[in-house]
Steps between C-alpha positions, in 0.01 A plus 500: 500500500435774753822672397412470131153647559644785707752583229236489226257723693783743578601515134141564397479786751819660374390449138169680554658789691770541237250485215269761658794733562660449159179537302411812698842647429463431126142630487357164393262466796413774746653450843156559655283272286236244590728229370776597740260527794378147421856371473592667828210317663621174345847559642370569853223241525646217294874521448637652821224334703616167361861587577398586856332162545805317364765688697315508834313167464194697612185417304251692712180308573563244226676163530705388201610140450787576259606863524795468262327305225181705515699826504685391186170438322375837629815669364462355151131582490586859596762517225264370233219730612726807490652404166160459332361815665791719388493357148125567479553853626736569211269345239263789538367594154152361567452672836660819366228516238236435765639777719443754225127431499437551873261797543687770689424852615700779340503812713751753629488564872677774690628493855183637657258282306701182563523565873129576506430170325725327755283627785182395318633150429618468859158587641316272255752223563447521877125485441535181299771345719351568844125555447370322191719200585228391744242447224417127502651290220639801312703651783826323418492619138411857600781495755746415224366793297566724799851365544581590140363853532686566827826385341451710186442806722846442649634453147363838392663663803830336406465606136465865600757496778774311314629787282440752783648332807638827636173690460355526853154599378469184290631296791240645736226362276655181357643388835165488686342320204767231525461470877121476474531235228742295713268516803198409286690202358611376845164536674357160599736313267734219602692457174773730375400513134260793542769704676755400238254594226475858630874539555586345163244709312632819660849403385359393161363851450829661603698267277301555182464875544862569586757249618510263202605796283822563695716256305591139575743539786312767692166329437643168618638666811158648578335160450732352764438791737125480443504126563681544829261777606199280415656213696492697825120532545451149362742352754346705781149388405620138483652525847176622665264244348365262760326174416232559239357819646348791312510823697436865424752748362523668842601174668756434229639853544550438872671168437729653238652729762675202656554296185838337439597535137781248548255242633267568208778451246587174673143378462503596133832326433361146491233587243229379739618142444339505157788307347450216748123503439557469125736208560237327714255521211762356264549206738131430551352553151421251351666267754233544767237721337358512149596787272259795501560562129514874425314575825679836529367612161151371578498668841602830339212484252243434774651715772251782448204274576401503871523155655139540616398505132740223398533245784721270290756773442858369523685529829825696500801267513660715772211417731452143377861402571453596867247218521702264283815551710290455817618823656323572827480785749433777251204726423228357278581742219876446518667429167849453363688653210539212253718694259441506127721191461285328763189594303658349189592181689142443618345611168685232298840650407512333159213726394510789747869594488525600133146641493538720809849616398382608154193669644690708754769590249240636258285658771791692650616612156148612409481735800859622464431569133197717578714705738775530239265611224351779710802639682424836659125450540401448867145400403646195327805417709378538859219240495751229416700577814219457752544126558878461507480357851289216362728461196785451747286243682395293195810275525416446868142391447209466518587581136147495360369724779781754464465508122128561536569784744754647257253500212212633712696785660653603169159499332344717773783755484514492121124548463498796740797667332355427157173677586686798648720527192198488269326777692815715505552443129153635432614827655810517281758333725603244242832314514695475175729197517709645219588816688829509689479700819841641584600521866818565690575127505393412146756484219261351245592136553333256735448136587204487264724561199672161523291307753460135406753498219725195480797724428433870562635736237672699773541389856481718807871451551573634153298812561604582858 
């Protein structure tokens, strides 16, 4: 059974990678979309993490009674979840209609004004993230607002710099903004999602302002290069993390000087044992513990309420399973990554699996559709790139917490950009979605022409 589970998980991995590449090549789904970021996270934290557990017999801190049998169940649950999610993503007419009614700012911004806004958002974001975060009860929420604004500042720098990579004057302004955003995201943070959010949003800005317009092959090549470049700081940051500590940006900078990227990649390779943790939940629910029916959905809806105001607030499954598995010798706040399949297993899979799969399929399509409908407008596109680190982490879990952070950070960035766009529009800087701005890389055809079609009228390969 272990061999069968390994084969099935490997096939699912290859299937997802092939589908993302093929649909990007045909212009059906943007290479750099929220759906693909989510699927990449699913590959790393569920599929390849499960393969790692099966091939090495290493299950991290968890003890499994029947690795082969449980892994086979895990594999089929993953297959069904992905199948329903991808089918829901394609059945998009309802969320497409909803996306058209989202209030959005329409304003044209030049290089100088966008870089100026980047500095403003960076300063305000640091204020929220590192000063207002200490306000009792509300600090966590305000910190998330700050995280979104810091990331969108990096996104604006990337948007301006992308089409002008060889312009040293732009680089002298955009580069320091990116560095400051990275340092602000790393300061007194243990997790990697804040750092990833800044790096991803910077690349998100570059991609949508320039690189996605280069044609399928060149754009795909740049996605691979960008992914490898982003992997370097992520691996280095992973290698220098010690225990559960939260240190300042200066301390992190000193540690990074001696960081081993190879060691960091090695620590990332097992997906933080999330696959094994999900299998443990499959084995133990409902065998040893009662189902927590739809606890992930309920925890998401109440996440914004401080526990001091709501003492009976649900406990995160990632922390609860530490107690249930009787793991000792760890910090009091230590938690595990249960994986989205683990969440489903403990939330009653007969109900949770189809419900969560449909929800995420429609949610991802809703956001991707907003981006598609407003191609070329940074005031619309950039806010939806601020939480890509958390989108990547949703399949790892704590799913409800990461989804809440995604929604909160996006809202903060969107609201700030919306207000700026409204003010600029009052002064005549209004964006006309119908206008086609010609550039040296624009031939009048783009992803947005055919994005989401079942069979595009003309594929990238036909045109290039």
